[in-house]
mmCIF file of the N, C-alpha and C atoms, coordinates in Angstrom:
data_MODEL
# 
_entry.id   MODEL 
# 
loop_
_atom_site.group_PDB 
_atom_site.id 
_atom_site.type_symbol 
_atom_site.label_atom_id 
_atom_site.label_alt_id 
_atom_site.label_comp_id 
_atom_site.label_asym_id 
_atom_site.label_entity_id 
_atom_site.label_seq_id 
_atom_site.pdbx_PDB_ins_code 
_atom_site.Cartn_x 
_atom_site.Cartn_y 
_atom_site.Cartn_z 
_atom_site.occupancy 
_atom_site.B_iso_or_equiv 
_atom_site.pdbx_formal_charge 
_atom_site.auth_seq_id 
_atom_site.auth_comp_id 
_atom_site.auth_asym_id 
_atom_site.auth_atom_id 
_atom_site.pdbx_PDB_model_num 
ATOM 1   N N  . MET A 1 1  ? 0.828   -1.191  0.000   1.00 0.00 ? 1  MET A N  1 
ATOM 2   C CA . MET A 1 1  ? 0.000   0.000   0.000   1.00 0.00 ? 1  MET A CA 1 
ATOM 3   C C  . MET A 1 1  ? 0.869   1.248   0.000   1.00 0.00 ? 1  MET A C  1 
ATOM 4   N N  . MET A 1 2  ? 1.916   1.238   0.818   1.00 0.00 ? 2  MET A N  1 
ATOM 5   C CA . MET A 1 2  ? 2.784   2.412   0.892   1.00 0.00 ? 2  MET A CA 1 
ATOM 6   C C  . MET A 1 2  ? 3.498   2.651   -0.434  1.00 0.00 ? 2  MET A C  1 
ATOM 7   N N  . GLU A 1 3  ? 3.835   1.576   -1.115  1.00 0.00 ? 3  GLU A N  1 
ATOM 8   C CA . GLU A 1 3  ? 4.482   1.701   -2.421  1.00 0.00 ? 3  GLU A CA 1 
ATOM 9   C C  . GLU A 1 3  ? 3.546   2.376   -3.419  1.00 0.00 ? 3  GLU A C  1 
ATOM 10  N N  . ARG A 1 4  ? 2.282   2.012   -3.386  1.00 0.00 ? 4  ARG A N  1 
ATOM 11  C CA . ARG A 1 4  ? 1.304   2.614   -4.293  1.00 0.00 ? 4  ARG A CA 1 
ATOM 12  C C  . ARG A 1 4  ? 1.107   4.096   -3.989  1.00 0.00 ? 4  ARG A C  1 
ATOM 13  N N  . VAL A 1 5  ? 1.064   4.440   -2.713  1.00 0.00 ? 5  VAL A N  1 
ATOM 14  C CA . VAL A 1 5  ? 0.930   5.849   -2.326  1.00 0.00 ? 5  VAL A CA 1 
ATOM 15  C C  . VAL A 1 5  ? 2.129   6.641   -2.828  1.00 0.00 ? 5  VAL A C  1 
ATOM 16  N N  . LEU A 1 6  ? 3.307   6.098   -2.674  1.00 0.00 ? 6  LEU A N  1 
ATOM 17  C CA . LEU A 1 6  ? 4.522   6.770   -3.120  1.00 0.00 ? 6  LEU A CA 1 
ATOM 18  C C  . LEU A 1 6  ? 4.523   6.961   -4.634  1.00 0.00 ? 6  LEU A C  1 
ATOM 19  N N  . VAL A 1 7  ? 4.122   5.944   -5.367  1.00 0.00 ? 7  VAL A N  1 
ATOM 20  C CA . VAL A 1 7  ? 4.060   6.050   -6.828  1.00 0.00 ? 7  VAL A CA 1 
ATOM 21  C C  . VAL A 1 7  ? 3.074   7.134   -7.240  1.00 0.00 ? 7  VAL A C  1 
ATOM 22  N N  . LEU A 1 8  ? 1.902   7.162   -6.626  1.00 0.00 ? 8  LEU A N  1 
ATOM 23  C CA . LEU A 1 8  ? 0.910   8.179   -6.971  1.00 0.00 ? 8  LEU A CA 1 
ATOM 24  C C  . LEU A 1 8  ? 1.369   9.578   -6.582  1.00 0.00 ? 8  LEU A C  1 
ATOM 25  N N  . LEU A 1 9  ? 2.002   9.714   -5.436  1.00 0.00 ? 9  LEU A N  1 
ATOM 26  C CA . LEU A 1 9  ? 2.502   11.028  -5.027  1.00 0.00 ? 9  LEU A CA 1 
ATOM 27  C C  . LEU A 1 9  ? 3.570   11.543  -5.981  1.00 0.00 ? 9  LEU A C  1 
ATOM 28  N N  . LEU A 1 10 ? 4.510   10.696  -6.337  1.00 0.00 ? 10 LEU A N  1 
ATOM 29  C CA . LEU A 1 10 ? 5.561   11.121  -7.263  1.00 0.00 ? 10 LEU A CA 1 
ATOM 30  C C  . LEU A 1 10 ? 4.993   11.472  -8.639  1.00 0.00 ? 10 LEU A C  1 
ATOM 31  N N  . THR A 1 11 ? 4.075   10.667  -9.112  1.00 0.00 ? 11 THR A N  1 
ATOM 32  C CA . THR A 1 11 ? 3.452   10.943  -10.404 1.00 0.00 ? 11 THR A CA 1 
ATOM 33  C C  . THR A 1 11 ? 2.625   12.218  -10.348 1.00 0.00 ? 11 THR A C  1 
ATOM 34  N N  . GLY A 1 12 ? 1.846   12.379  -9.297  1.00 0.00 ? 12 GLY A N  1 
ATOM 35  C CA . GLY A 1 12 ? 1.023   13.577  -9.159  1.00 0.00 ? 12 GLY A CA 1 
ATOM 36  C C  . GLY A 1 12 ? 1.841   14.843  -9.042  1.00 0.00 ? 12 GLY A C  1 
ATOM 37  N N  . VAL A 1 13 ? 2.901   14.809  -8.265  1.00 0.00 ? 13 VAL A N  1 
ATOM 38  C CA . VAL A 1 13 ? 3.767   15.986  -8.122  1.00 0.00 ? 13 VAL A CA 1 
ATOM 39  C C  . VAL A 1 13 ? 4.432   16.311  -9.449  1.00 0.00 ? 13 VAL A C  1 
ATOM 40  N N  . ALA A 1 14 ? 4.900   15.300  -10.157 1.00 0.00 ? 14 ALA A N  1 
ATOM 41  C CA . ALA A 1 14 ? 5.553   15.539  -11.446 1.00 0.00 ? 14 ALA A CA 1 
ATOM 42  C C  . ALA A 1 14 ? 4.584   16.141  -12.455 1.00 0.00 ? 14 ALA A C  1 
ATOM 43  N N  . LEU A 1 15 ? 3.368   15.661  -12.481 1.00 0.00 ? 15 LEU A N  1 
ATOM 44  C CA . LEU A 1 15 ? 2.396   16.189  -13.438 1.00 0.00 ? 15 LEU A CA 1 
ATOM 45  C C  . LEU A 1 15 ? 1.861   17.552  -13.022 1.00 0.00 ? 15 LEU A C  1 
ATOM 46  N N  . PHE A 1 16 ? 1.635   17.748  -11.730 1.00 0.00 ? 16 PHE A N  1 
ATOM 47  C CA . PHE A 1 16 ? 1.077   19.017  -11.281 1.00 0.00 ? 16 PHE A CA 1 
ATOM 48  C C  . PHE A 1 16 ? 2.107   20.136  -11.305 1.00 0.00 ? 16 PHE A C  1 
ATOM 49  N N  . ALA A 1 17 ? 3.358   19.828  -11.024 1.00 0.00 ? 17 ALA A N  1 
ATOM 50  C CA . ALA A 1 17 ? 4.400   20.859  -11.001 1.00 0.00 ? 17 ALA A CA 1 
ATOM 51  C C  . ALA A 1 17 ? 4.572   21.498  -12.371 1.00 0.00 ? 17 ALA A C  1 
ATOM 52  N N  . VAL A 1 18 ? 4.384   20.734  -13.414 1.00 0.00 ? 18 VAL A N  1 
ATOM 53  C CA . VAL A 1 18 ? 4.517   21.264  -14.766 1.00 0.00 ? 18 VAL A CA 1 
ATOM 54  C C  . VAL A 1 18 ? 3.401   22.260  -15.066 1.00 0.00 ? 18 VAL A C  1 
ATOM 55  N N  . ASN A 1 19 ? 2.204   22.000  -14.576 1.00 0.00 ? 19 ASN A N  1 
ATOM 56  C CA . ASN A 1 19 ? 1.046   22.816  -14.924 1.00 0.00 ? 19 ASN A CA 1 
ATOM 57  C C  . ASN A 1 19 ? 0.600   23.775  -13.826 1.00 0.00 ? 19 ASN A C  1 
ATOM 58  N N  . ALA A 1 20 ? 1.291   23.855  -12.719 1.00 0.00 ? 20 ALA A N  1 
ATOM 59  C CA . ALA A 1 20 ? 0.836   24.671  -11.589 1.00 0.00 ? 20 ALA A CA 1 
ATOM 60  C C  . ALA A 1 20 ? 0.727   26.143  -11.959 1.00 0.00 ? 20 ALA A C  1 
ATOM 61  N N  . SER A 1 21 ? 1.727   26.697  -12.596 1.00 0.00 ? 21 SER A N  1 
ATOM 62  C CA . SER A 1 21 ? 1.662   28.117  -12.953 1.00 0.00 ? 21 SER A CA 1 
ATOM 63  C C  . SER A 1 21 ? 0.625   28.359  -14.039 1.00 0.00 ? 21 SER A C  1 
ATOM 64  N N  . ARG A 1 22 ? 0.461   27.409  -14.929 1.00 0.00 ? 22 ARG A N  1 
ATOM 65  C CA . ARG A 1 22 ? -0.530  27.548  -15.995 1.00 0.00 ? 22 ARG A CA 1 
ATOM 66  C C  . ARG A 1 22 ? -1.950  27.536  -15.429 1.00 0.00 ? 22 ARG A C  1 
ATOM 67  N N  . VAL A 1 23 ? -2.174  26.733  -14.395 1.00 0.00 ? 23 VAL A N  1 
ATOM 68  C CA . VAL A 1 23 ? -3.504  26.655  -13.783 1.00 0.00 ? 23 VAL A CA 1 
ATOM 69  C C  . VAL A 1 23 ? -3.840  27.971  -13.091 1.00 0.00 ? 23 VAL A C  1 
ATOM 70  N N  . ARG A 1 24 ? -2.862  28.572  -12.441 1.00 0.00 ? 24 ARG A N  1 
ATOM 71  C CA . ARG A 1 24 ? -3.109  29.849  -11.758 1.00 0.00 ? 24 ARG A CA 1 
ATOM 72  C C  . ARG A 1 24 ? -3.492  30.947  -12.738 1.00 0.00 ? 24 ARG A C  1 
ATOM 73  N N  . ARG A 1 25 ? -2.901  30.929  -13.930 1.00 0.00 ? 25 ARG A N  1 
ATOM 74  C CA . ARG A 1 25 ? -3.170  31.975  -14.919 1.00 0.00 ? 25 ARG A CA 1 
ATOM 75  C C  . ARG A 1 25 ? -4.361  31.656  -15.817 1.00 0.00 ? 25 ARG A C  1 
ATOM 76  N N  . SER A 1 26 ? -4.899  30.472  -15.728 1.00 0.00 ? 26 SER A N  1 
ATOM 77  C CA . SER A 1 26 ? -5.965  30.071  -16.636 1.00 0.00 ? 26 SER A CA 1 
ATOM 78  C C  . SER A 1 26 ? -7.302  30.667  -16.219 1.00 0.00 ? 26 SER A C  1 
ATOM 79  N N  . GLY A 1 27 ? -8.185  30.703  -17.185 1.00 0.00 ? 27 GLY A N  1 
ATOM 80  C CA . GLY A 1 27 ? -9.522  31.223  -16.945 1.00 0.00 ? 27 GLY A CA 1 
ATOM 81  C C  . GLY A 1 27 ? -10.449 30.158  -16.391 1.00 0.00 ? 27 GLY A C  1 
ATOM 82  N N  . ARG A 1 28 ? -11.683 30.563  -16.219 1.00 0.00 ? 28 ARG A N  1 
ATOM 83  C CA . ARG A 1 28 ? -12.674 29.665  -15.621 1.00 0.00 ? 28 ARG A CA 1 
ATOM 84  C C  . ARG A 1 28 ? -12.938 28.440  -16.500 1.00 0.00 ? 28 ARG A C  1 
ATOM 85  N N  . ARG A 1 29 ? -13.036 28.664  -17.810 1.00 0.00 ? 29 ARG A N  1 
ATOM 86  C CA . ARG A 1 29 ? -13.322 27.563  -18.723 1.00 0.00 ? 29 ARG A CA 1 
ATOM 87  C C  . ARG A 1 29 ? -12.194 26.527  -18.717 1.00 0.00 ? 29 ARG A C  1 
ATOM 88  N N  . GLU A 1 30 ? -10.955 26.992  -18.720 1.00 0.00 ? 30 GLU A N  1 
ATOM 89  C CA . GLU A 1 30 ? -9.820  26.070  -18.710 1.00 0.00 ? 30 GLU A CA 1 
ATOM 90  C C  . GLU A 1 30 ? -9.766  25.261  -17.417 1.00 0.00 ? 30 GLU A C  1 
ATOM 91  N N  . ARG A 1 31 ? -10.128 25.893  -16.315 1.00 0.00 ? 31 ARG A N  1 
ATOM 92  C CA . ARG A 1 31 ? -10.138 25.164  -15.043 1.00 0.00 ? 31 ARG A CA 1 
ATOM 93  C C  . ARG A 1 31 ? -11.200 24.074  -15.034 1.00 0.00 ? 31 ARG A C  1 
ATOM 94  N N  . TRP A 1 32 ? -12.346 24.351  -15.634 1.00 0.00 ? 32 TRP A N  1 
ATOM 95  C CA . TRP A 1 32 ? -13.389 23.332  -15.724 1.00 0.00 ? 32 TRP A CA 1 
ATOM 96  C C  . TRP A 1 32 ? -12.929 22.158  -16.588 1.00 0.00 ? 32 TRP A C  1 
ATOM 97  N N  . ILE A 1 33 ? -12.219 22.461  -17.662 1.00 0.00 ? 33 ILE A N  1 
ATOM 98  C CA . ILE A 1 33 ? -11.705 21.398  -18.527 1.00 0.00 ? 33 ILE A CA 1 
ATOM 99  C C  . ILE A 1 33 ? -10.685 20.552  -17.772 1.00 0.00 ? 33 ILE A C  1 
ATOM 100 N N  . LEU A 1 34 ? -9.782  21.201  -17.049 1.00 0.00 ? 34 LEU A N  1 
ATOM 101 C CA . LEU A 1 34 ? -8.800  20.461  -16.251 1.00 0.00 ? 34 LEU A CA 1 
ATOM 102 C C  . LEU A 1 34 ? -9.478  19.622  -15.171 1.00 0.00 ? 34 LEU A C  1 
ATOM 103 N N  . ALA A 1 35 ? -10.520 20.165  -14.565 1.00 0.00 ? 35 ALA A N  1 
ATOM 104 C CA . ALA A 1 35 ? -11.252 19.407  -13.544 1.00 0.00 ? 35 ALA A CA 1 
ATOM 105 C C  . ALA A 1 35 ? -11.951 18.197  -14.161 1.00 0.00 ? 35 ALA A C  1 
ATOM 106 N N  . SER A 1 36 ? -12.450 18.355  -15.391 1.00 0.00 ? 36 SER A N  1 
ATOM 107 C CA . SER A 1 36 ? -13.117 17.222  -16.034 1.00 0.00 ? 36 SER A CA 1 
ATOM 108 C C  . SER A 1 36 ? -12.139 16.091  -16.333 1.00 0.00 ? 36 SER A C  1 
ATOM 109 N N  . PHE A 1 37 ? -10.868 16.413  -16.518 1.00 0.00 ? 37 PHE A N  1 
ATOM 110 C CA . PHE A 1 37 ? -9.852  15.369  -16.659 1.00 0.00 ? 37 PHE A CA 1 
ATOM 111 C C  . PHE A 1 37 ? -9.396  14.856  -15.295 1.00 0.00 ? 37 PHE A C  1 
ATOM 112 N N  . GLY A 1 38 ? -9.457  15.699  -14.295 1.00 0.00 ? 38 GLY A N  1 
ATOM 113 C CA . GLY A 1 38 ? -8.963  15.335  -12.977 1.00 0.00 ? 38 GLY A CA 1 
ATOM 114 C C  . GLY A 1 38 ? -9.866  14.384  -12.220 1.00 0.00 ? 38 GLY A C  1 
ATOM 115 N N  . VAL A 1 39 ? -11.168 14.512  -12.397 1.00 0.00 ? 39 VAL A N  1 
ATOM 116 C CA . VAL A 1 39 ? -12.109 13.662  -11.656 1.00 0.00 ? 39 VAL A CA 1 
ATOM 117 C C  . VAL A 1 39 ? -11.945 12.185  -12.025 1.00 0.00 ? 39 VAL A C  1 
ATOM 118 N N  . PRO A 1 40 ? -11.927 11.822  -13.316 1.00 0.00 ? 40 PRO A N  1 
ATOM 119 C CA . PRO A 1 40 ? -11.686 10.401  -13.620 1.00 0.00 ? 40 PRO A CA 1 
ATOM 120 C C  . PRO A 1 40 ? -10.304 9.925   -13.177 1.00 0.00 ? 40 PRO A C  1 
ATOM 121 N N  . ALA A 1 41 ? -9.311  10.798  -13.277 1.00 0.00 ? 41 ALA A N  1 
ATOM 122 C CA . ALA A 1 41 ? -7.963  10.420  -12.832 1.00 0.00 ? 41 ALA A CA 1 
ATOM 123 C C  . ALA A 1 41 ? -7.948  10.168  -11.330 1.00 0.00 ? 41 ALA A C  1 
ATOM 124 N N  . LEU A 1 42 ? -8.652  10.994  -10.582 1.00 0.00 ? 42 LEU A N  1 
ATOM 125 C CA . LEU A 1 42 ? -8.734  10.802  -9.136  1.00 0.00 ? 42 LEU A CA 1 
ATOM 126 C C  . LEU A 1 42 ? -9.475  9.504   -8.795  1.00 0.00 ? 42 LEU A C  1 
ATOM 127 N N  . TYR A 1 43 ? -10.545 9.227   -9.520  1.00 0.00 ? 43 TYR A N  1 
ATOM 128 C CA . TYR A 1 43 ? -11.294 7.983   -9.313  1.00 0.00 ? 43 TYR A CA 1 
ATOM 129 C C  . TYR A 1 43 ? -10.407 6.765   -9.567  1.00 0.00 ? 43 TYR A C  1 
ATOM 130 N N  . LEU A 1 44 ? -9.669  6.789   -10.673 1.00 0.00 ? 44 LEU A N  1 
ATOM 131 C CA . LEU A 1 44 ? -8.789  5.665   -10.989 1.00 0.00 ? 44 LEU A CA 1 
ATOM 132 C C  . LEU A 1 44 ? -7.638  5.561   -9.994  1.00 0.00 ? 44 LEU A C  1 
ATOM 133 N N  . ALA A 1 45 ? -7.173  6.695   -9.467  1.00 0.00 ? 45 ALA A N  1 
ATOM 134 C CA . ALA A 1 45 ? -6.106  6.670   -8.461  1.00 0.00 ? 45 ALA A CA 1 
ATOM 135 C C  . ALA A 1 45 ? -6.595  6.028   -7.170  1.00 0.00 ? 45 ALA A C  1 
ATOM 136 N N  . VAL A 1 46 ? -7.804  6.368   -6.746  1.00 0.00 ? 46 VAL A N  1 
ATOM 137 C CA . VAL A 1 46 ? -8.368  5.758   -5.534  1.00 0.00 ? 46 VAL A CA 1 
ATOM 138 C C  . VAL A 1 46 ? -8.595  4.264   -5.763  1.00 0.00 ? 46 VAL A C  1 
ATOM 139 N N  . MET A 1 47 ? -9.037  3.921   -6.962  1.00 0.00 ? 47 MET A N  1 
ATOM 140 C CA . MET A 1 47 ? -9.237  2.518   -7.290  1.00 0.00 ? 47 MET A CA 1 
ATOM 141 C C  . MET A 1 47 ? -7.910  1.757   -7.248  1.00 0.00 ? 47 MET A C  1 
ATOM 142 N N  . TYR A 1 48 ? -6.834  2.391   -7.708  1.00 0.00 ? 48 TYR A N  1 
ATOM 143 C CA . TYR A 1 48 ? -5.500  1.780   -7.677  1.00 0.00 ? 48 TYR A CA 1 
ATOM 144 C C  . TYR A 1 48 ? -4.994  1.650   -6.245  1.00 0.00 ? 48 TYR A C  1 
ATOM 145 N N  . LEU A 1 49 ? -5.190  2.690   -5.453  1.00 0.00 ? 49 LEU A N  1 
ATOM 146 C CA . LEU A 1 49 ? -4.701  2.663   -4.072  1.00 0.00 ? 49 LEU A CA 1 
ATOM 147 C C  . LEU A 1 49 ? -5.387  1.593   -3.235  1.00 0.00 ? 49 LEU A C  1 
ATOM 148 N N  . THR A 1 50 ? -6.681  1.497   -3.366  1.00 0.00 ? 50 THR A N  1 
ATOM 149 C CA . THR A 1 50 ? -7.440  0.570   -2.530  1.00 0.00 ? 50 THR A CA 1 
ATOM 150 C C  . THR A 1 50 ? -7.510  -0.835  -3.107  1.00 0.00 ? 50 THR A C  1 
ATOM 151 N N  . ASP A 1 51 ? -7.009  -1.018  -4.330  1.00 0.00 ? 51 ASP A N  1 
ATOM 152 C CA . ASP A 1 51 ? -7.037  -2.307  -5.022  1.00 0.00 ? 51 ASP A CA 1 
ATOM 153 C C  . ASP A 1 51 ? -8.467  -2.843  -5.082  1.00 0.00 ? 51 ASP A C  1 
ATOM 154 N N  . SER A 1 52 ? -9.395  -1.937  -5.403  1.00 0.00 ? 52 SER A N  1 
ATOM 155 C CA . SER A 1 52 ? -10.814 -2.282  -5.443  1.00 0.00 ? 52 SER A CA 1 
ATOM 156 C C  . SER A 1 52 ? -11.208 -2.816  -6.809  1.00 0.00 ? 52 SER A C  1 
ATOM 157 N N  . ASP A 1 53 ? -12.295 -3.533  -6.826  1.00 0.00 ? 53 ASP A N  1 
ATOM 158 C CA . ASP A 1 53 ? -12.841 -4.062  -8.073  1.00 0.00 ? 53 ASP A CA 1 
ATOM 159 C C  . ASP A 1 53 ? -14.049 -3.219  -8.487  1.00 0.00 ? 53 ASP A C  1 
ATOM 160 N N  . TRP A 1 54 ? -13.859 -1.924  -8.566  1.00 0.00 ? 54 TRP A N  1 
ATOM 161 C CA . TRP A 1 54 ? -14.919 -1.011  -8.983  1.00 0.00 ? 54 TRP A CA 1 
ATOM 162 C C  . TRP A 1 54 ? -14.994 -0.980  -10.504 1.00 0.00 ? 54 TRP A C  1 
ATOM 163 N N  . PRO A 1 55 ? -16.097 -0.491  -11.039 1.00 0.00 ? 55 PRO A N  1 
ATOM 164 C CA . PRO A 1 55 ? -16.179 -0.352  -12.503 1.00 0.00 ? 55 PRO A CA 1 
ATOM 165 C C  . PRO A 1 55 ? -15.103 0.616   -12.996 1.00 0.00 ? 55 PRO A C  1 
ATOM 166 N N  . ASN A 1 56 ? -14.403 0.219   -14.059 1.00 0.00 ? 56 ASN A N  1 
ATOM 167 C CA . ASN A 1 56 ? -13.372 1.085   -14.613 1.00 0.00 ? 56 ASN A CA 1 
ATOM 168 C C  . ASN A 1 56 ? -13.699 1.419   -16.061 1.00 0.00 ? 56 ASN A C  1 
ATOM 169 N N  . LEU A 1 57 ? -12.764 2.001   -16.775 1.00 0.00 ? 57 LEU A N  1 
ATOM 170 C CA . LEU A 1 57 ? -13.015 2.436   -18.141 1.00 0.00 ? 57 LEU A CA 1 
ATOM 171 C C  . LEU A 1 57 ? -13.273 1.256   -19.072 1.00 0.00 ? 57 LEU A C  1 
ATOM 172 N N  . HIS A 1 58 ? -12.627 0.135   -18.820 1.00 0.00 ? 58 HIS A N  1 
ATOM 173 C CA . HIS A 1 58 ? -12.853 -1.054  -19.641 1.00 0.00 ? 58 HIS A CA 1 
ATOM 174 C C  . HIS A 1 58 ? -14.288 -1.547  -19.485 1.00 0.00 ? 58 HIS A C  1 
ATOM 175 N N  . ASP A 1 59 ? -14.792 -1.547  -18.268 1.00 0.00 ? 59 ASP A N  1 
ATOM 176 C CA . ASP A 1 59 ? -16.175 -1.971  -18.031 1.00 0.00 ? 59 ASP A CA 1 
ATOM 177 C C  . ASP A 1 59 ? -17.163 -1.035  -18.713 1.00 0.00 ? 59 ASP A C  1 
ATOM 178 N N  . LEU A 1 60 ? -16.883 0.256   -18.676 1.00 0.00 ? 60 LEU A N  1 
ATOM 179 C CA . LEU A 1 60 ? -17.752 1.231   -19.339 1.00 0.00 ? 60 LEU A CA 1 
ATOM 180 C C  . LEU A 1 60 ? -17.779 0.996   -20.844 1.00 0.00 ? 60 LEU A C  1 
ATOM 181 N N  . ALA A 1 61 ? -16.624 0.779   -21.444 1.00 0.00 ? 61 ALA A N  1 
ATOM 182 C CA . ALA A 1 61 ? -16.561 0.520   -22.883 1.00 0.00 ? 61 ALA A CA 1 
ATOM 183 C C  . ALA A 1 61 ? -17.245 -0.796  -23.225 1.00 0.00 ? 61 ALA A C  1 
ATOM 184 N N  . ASN A 1 62 ? -17.075 -1.792  -22.381 1.00 0.00 ? 62 ASN A N  1 
ATOM 185 C CA . ASN A 1 62 ? -17.697 -3.086  -22.631 1.00 0.00 ? 62 ASN A CA 1 
ATOM 186 C C  . ASN A 1 62 ? -19.219 -2.982  -22.555 1.00 0.00 ? 62 ASN A C  1 
ATOM 187 N N  . GLN A 1 63 ? -19.724 -2.215  -21.610 1.00 0.00 ? 63 GLN A N  1 
ATOM 188 C CA . GLN A 1 63 ? -21.171 -2.048  -21.486 1.00 0.00 ? 63 GLN A CA 1 
ATOM 189 C C  . GLN A 1 63 ? -21.757 -1.262  -22.655 1.00 0.00 ? 63 GLN A C  1 
ATOM 190 N N  . SER A 1 64 ? -21.036 -0.256  -23.133 1.00 0.00 ? 64 SER A N  1 
ATOM 191 C CA . SER A 1 64 ? -21.587 0.589   -24.187 1.00 0.00 ? 64 SER A CA 1 
ATOM 192 C C  . SER A 1 64 ? -21.365 0.009   -25.583 1.00 0.00 ? 64 SER A C  1 
ATOM 193 N N  . LEU A 1 65 ? -20.239 -0.652  -25.823 1.00 0.00 ? 65 LEU A N  1 
ATOM 194 C CA . LEU A 1 65 ? -19.920 -1.141  -27.161 1.00 0.00 ? 65 LEU A CA 1 
ATOM 195 C C  . LEU A 1 65 ? -19.835 -2.658  -27.258 1.00 0.00 ? 65 LEU A C  1 
ATOM 196 N N  . GLY A 1 66 ? -19.940 -3.335  -26.152 1.00 0.00 ? 66 GLY A N  1 
ATOM 197 C CA . GLY A 1 66 ? -19.742 -4.779  -26.138 1.00 0.00 ? 66 GLY A CA 1 
ATOM 198 C C  . GLY A 1 66 ? -20.732 -5.551  -26.986 1.00 0.00 ? 66 GLY A C  1 
ATOM 199 N N  . ARG A 1 67 ? -21.994 -5.184  -26.934 1.00 0.00 ? 67 ARG A N  1 
ATOM 200 C CA . ARG A 1 67 ? -23.013 -5.910  -27.698 1.00 0.00 ? 67 ARG A CA 1 
ATOM 201 C C  . ARG A 1 67 ? -22.807 -5.706  -29.190 1.00 0.00 ? 67 ARG A C  1 
ATOM 202 N N  . ILE A 1 68 ? -22.513 -4.483  -29.590 1.00 0.00 ? 68 ILE A N  1 
ATOM 203 C CA . ILE A 1 68 ? -22.274 -4.195  -31.005 1.00 0.00 ? 68 ILE A CA 1 
ATOM 204 C C  . ILE A 1 68 ? -21.045 -4.956  -31.495 1.00 0.00 ? 68 ILE A C  1 
ATOM 205 N N  . ALA A 1 69 ? -19.986 -4.948  -30.699 1.00 0.00 ? 69 ALA A N  1 
ATOM 206 C CA . ALA A 1 69 ? -18.768 -5.662  -31.080 1.00 0.00 ? 69 ALA A CA 1 
ATOM 207 C C  . ALA A 1 69 ? -19.031 -7.159  -31.194 1.00 0.00 ? 69 ALA A C  1 
ATOM 208 N N  . HIS A 1 70 ? -19.819 -7.690  -30.295 1.00 0.00 ? 70 HIS A N  1 
ATOM 209 C CA . HIS A 1 70 ? -20.142 -9.120  -30.334 1.00 0.00 ? 70 HIS A CA 1 
ATOM 210 C C  . HIS A 1 70 ? -20.927 -9.454  -31.604 1.00 0.00 ? 70 HIS A C  1 
ATOM 211 N N  . LEU A 1 71 ? -21.869 -8.604  -31.990 1.00 0.00 ? 71 LEU A N  1 
ATOM 212 C CA . LEU A 1 71 ? -22.634 -8.829  -33.217 1.00 0.00 ? 71 LEU A CA 1 
ATOM 213 C C  . LEU A 1 71 ? -21.736 -8.775  -34.449 1.00 0.00 ? 71 LEU A C  1 
ATOM 214 N N  . ILE A 1 72 ? -20.797 -7.851  -34.474 1.00 0.00 ? 72 ILE A N  1 
ATOM 215 C CA . ILE A 1 72 ? -19.878 -7.744  -35.610 1.00 0.00 ? 72 ILE A CA 1 
ATOM 216 C C  . ILE A 1 72 ? -18.998 -8.984  -35.699 1.00 0.00 ? 72 ILE A C  1 
ATOM 217 N N  . VAL A 1 73 ? -18.508 -9.459  -34.566 1.00 0.00 ? 73 VAL A N  1 
ATOM 218 C CA . VAL A 1 73 ? -17.668 -10.663 -34.561 1.00 0.00 ? 73 VAL A CA 1 
ATOM 219 C C  . VAL A 1 73 ? -18.463 -11.865 -35.048 1.00 0.00 ? 73 VAL A C  1 
ATOM 220 N N  . LYS A 1 74 ? -19.707 -12.009 -34.597 1.00 0.00 ? 74 LYS A N  1 
ATOM 221 C CA . LYS A 1 74 ? -20.541 -13.123 -35.055 1.00 0.00 ? 74 LYS A CA 1 
ATOM 222 C C  . LYS A 1 74 ? -20.786 -13.032 -36.557 1.00 0.00 ? 74 LYS A C  1 
ATOM 223 N N  . TRP A 1 75 ? -21.018 -11.823 -37.060 1.00 0.00 ? 75 TRP A N  1 
ATOM 224 C CA . TRP A 1 75 ? -21.254 -11.634 -38.486 1.00 0.00 ? 75 TRP A CA 1 
ATOM 225 C C  . TRP A 1 75 ? -20.003 -11.983 -39.293 1.00 0.00 ? 75 TRP A C  1 
ATOM 226 N N  . LEU A 1 76 ? -18.830 -11.590 -38.797 1.00 0.00 ? 76 LEU A N  1 
ATOM 227 C CA . LEU A 1 76 ? -17.586 -11.887 -39.499 1.00 0.00 ? 76 LEU A CA 1 
ATOM 228 C C  . LEU A 1 76 ? -17.251 -13.373 -39.458 1.00 0.00 ? 76 LEU A C  1 
ATOM 229 N N  . GLU A 1 77 ? -17.624 -14.060 -38.400 1.00 0.00 ? 77 GLU A N  1 
ATOM 230 C CA . GLU A 1 77 ? -17.365 -15.497 -38.313 1.00 0.00 ? 77 GLU A CA 1 
ATOM 231 C C  . GLU A 1 77 ? -18.219 -16.284 -39.296 1.00 0.00 ? 77 GLU A C  1 
ATOM 232 N N  . GLN A 1 78 ? -19.382 -15.770 -39.640 1.00 0.00 ? 78 GLN A N  1 
ATOM 233 C CA . GLN A 1 78 ? -20.275 -16.462 -40.563 1.00 0.00 ? 78 GLN A CA 1 
ATOM 234 C C  . GLN A 1 78 ? -19.800 -16.364 -42.003 1.00 0.00 ? 78 GLN A C  1 
ATOM 235 N N  . THR A 1 79 ? -19.099 -15.298 -42.331 1.00 0.00 ? 79 THR A N  1 
ATOM 236 C CA . THR A 1 79 ? -18.685 -15.121 -43.730 1.00 0.00 ? 79 THR A CA 1 
ATOM 237 C C  . THR A 1 79 ? -17.373 -15.774 -44.024 1.00 0.00 ? 79 THR A C  1 
# 
């Protein structure tokens, strides 16, 4: 667990340090865009830290595109 915390802290500091001054100078719209990227990243970070089996991006893609992909594969197998 401590190793995972250390990895996330180092990665977060490295990524945030590059953009810290840019975030301070950015407008409201840019901050909302950065927050929209930050929320899923934070969710995945918590999922990584706790080693939980929560729904992730793969599950979302499978739920939304899985049936269509399965139909295409079945159609291609027939030909």
